[in-house]
N, C-alpha and C positions, 0 to 999 in steps of 0.2 A: 481596502485595494480590489480591484478588478478581479472579476470572476474567475476561477482557472480554466484553461482550456480542457473541455469535455469531449473534444472532436479534433485529429490530428491525425498527422499523414507522412506518409516518408519514414527514414530510418528514425531508430528508437534505441533508447538506453533505459531499460527498467530495472529500478532499484529495489531490492528486498526491504523488509522490515527494519526501520533504523532503529528504535529503539532506543533513542537517546545517547548511541554509540556513536558520538559527534568523532569524536577522533579515527575512527576505524572510514566514516563518512570520508573524511579527508583525505584517507590515503586511498581511498577508493576514488575518487575525483581526481586524483593527482595521476592516480595510474593511469585513467582515461585518459587527462588532457596530456599525460606523457605520450601516448598511443597515438594522439592526432584525433581521438574517434567524436569528439562530440560536436563539433562545430558541424551546423547545417543537421543538427539530429535533435526530435526531440527526449526530452526526460520525463519520464513518469513514475513516481514513487506510491509502490504498491498499500500504502498504508501502515500503520503503528509507527508512527513519529515519536511517540512520547513511549515513557515507562520504562521500569527495568534497568535500562542502561543509565549512566551517571550523570546526562548533561542535554537532560530534555530540553532545555533554554538554548543552549548552545547548538543543539541541532535542529531548532526551530530558526532560529537565527541563521542559522546556514543554508536551510532550505528556501528562507527568504530571498538570500543573495544571489542562488542558482534560479528561482524564480524573477527576477531580476534581469537577469544575465542573459537568460535563453528565452525568448519569447515562447517557446512550445514546450517548455517546461511544465509541469503538472504534479499533481496527486491526487490519489483517490484517499477516500476518506478508510480507513481501518477501523476495529471494534473500540482499541485503545483513547482513538481520538475522539471518537464519537463518545465515550467513558467519560472523559475528560471536560468536553463542551458541555454535555448533559448535565455532566454533576457540578458544574459552575454556574450554571440557567442559562447560558450562552443560546441554545435551542431550547424549543420547548418538547419536551416529553412526557410520559403519560403519569402519575405517580405510580403505577403497578408496575413501571421499569425499576424503581429505586436506583436509578444511576448511581447516584450519591454513594451509598450504600457499599454496591456494586464496586464502585471505583475504587474504594479505600480499604474494602477488606479482600478485593481480589483478583485487584489489576495491578498488583503490585507497583502503588503509582506513589511510595514514600520517598523514592530517587526523583520524581518529578517536582514533589514538593522541596527538597534540598537543594535542585538547580535551581529554583528560583527563592532559597533564600528564608523559606517559611518552611514552621513546623509543622511536621504532618497529620494529616487531618485536618488542618483547620483552613476552610475551605473559602469564608469569607478574605482573611489576610492574602491567600493564592489571586483571588478574583484582583484584588488590588494589586497583587504583584504583578501579573502578567501583563507586558508591553499591548498596546491596541493592535499592531499589526499580528502576535502570536492567536489573538483573541479574534480578530478577522478571519486568519486562515483554517484554524482548527475550526471555526464553525461554519465556516464556507466552501467543506472539502464535499468533492461532487463523490456520489455513490461507484462511477465507472467514467473512465474514458475509452471511446470510440476510435479502431482504428478500421479501414478496410480490411486490414487482414487480421485484427486481435481485437480481445476486449480485455482491458484492464480494470479491475474488480480485486478486492480484498480477501475474500474467502474464495469465491469460484458462483458457479450457477446451479439451481436443482434441474438433474436428472431428469425429474417428474413432470415439468410444469413447462410450456411451451417456450420458444426462444425469445418471439415478439412480446410476448407477455412480461417477461422478467424485464426485457430491455425496456419497456415502457415505466414499469416500475422503479429501476435504477435515474432512470432518467429525472424522476420526481418523487426523489426521496420523500417518504413517510416516515417521520421522526414519532408518529402515535404507536408502529409499532414498538412491541414489546423488545423483542431483540432481531432487530434487521437481518435476516438471514445471509446475504450476502456481504457484509462483514464480521458475522459471530458465529457461524455454522462451522465447527470444526467437520465437520461430514463433505461438507460441498467443496472442501480443499482437496479434497480424497477422493470425492467421485467422477466416475465422466459427464462429460459435459449433454444437454441435451442434443439426443438425434438430430433436431432440425437446425440446430447452431451452424453457421457455414464460420465462424471464424475459429481461430483459436484461443483459448482463456488463459491469461497469465495472472497469477496470484501470488498472497506472501499467503500469512496467516499461520498456518502449521507448517512449522519447522522442519527440514532437510536436510541433510548431510552435507551433500552438493544441489546444485541446482538440477533440477528435475525435469527432464523432456519425456512427456508420454502422447498418446494420440492427443491431439488437441490440446492437450494442457501443460502450461510450463509454469513451475514453482522456485519462486524466486528466493526465499527466507531460510536461511542458512544459520542461523545464528538463534531465533528466539531471544533474543535479547540478551542472551547471558554467556552463549560459547561459540567460538568458530566466528569465522573470519565472514565478514558482511559482504554480500555478493551483486552484480549486475550482469543483465546480459544484453548482446548487443542483436537486435532485430532487423532484416531478417537472416542475418548472416550464425545467427547462434552461437558468435563468439560470448565468453565468459571472462569476466573478471570480479575478481576481488579485493579486498583490502591488501592483502597480500601478493597483489600481481595479476597478470594475466594468467588463466586456468589451461592448459594445454589441450587441444582440441581432442573431445572422446575421454579424456580423464573422467574416471569416477561421476560420469555421466551417465544417466540412462538414456537411451537409443529413442528415437524418435519412431514409432511403428506408425507406417501406415497403411497396416491393412483395414478392412472395413471403413476406411476414411471416404467420407461425403464428397464429392468436388466442391468445390467453393463456388459462389455463388454472387461472394462480392460481398460491398457494406450493407447494410439492412435499409439503408437511405440514410443516414447520415451515419460447551465447555470453554473456557477462557482461552485464547492467544493472545 
């Protein structure tokens, strides 16, 4: 398959961590289609397509269908997606990362094995069972997607590292890192973005009860792969849809703080969860 878009523009729908919850994703997409908000809009999945939920295989099939139907549809890589791809040897990672051990022991991957009809922990059999398009998708997910007003990344940004340095690293994924912070760090999912970051960071990784809006942060993982409704946020409108329908404006959402928010300067030029 062709490389996924890493630079988008215009209106967007950002979808939180699916975690193999295909039925919830189907209901969410149905609500978005009924509301007529998907046409002429980019779709960005925020990573963690697999594990925990019952149907990782079905989720990947549905995501691939959406990628075919919507030219600006894309996804960032989550730590669960990285763990699966690395455990199966689809991407080269250092032995110290021990992704096969981590994925089997710490990532609730049993459900993923079952969804492909494979006994848990049998990596060789799973490698043979996964269709080539699934392998290509999971091994080729970018670490970030850029937009003139937003940055989409699975966990977040490090507030102590200059924005431009992190963006350069996200554009050129380095799989030699033991646990890439932008995909794996729980801390980055909950801390402020760097002071010099001109964009709003949209992420998942650590679950929240409802879509969370804060100063230059939007967090969209509302299930953690185990409970609650799957959520999506329409940007720039900040409308929230879930697998149960559209959420009324302002209901159970943290307001966006505008205090101390720097003026936008536009695009820069182009624990286990």
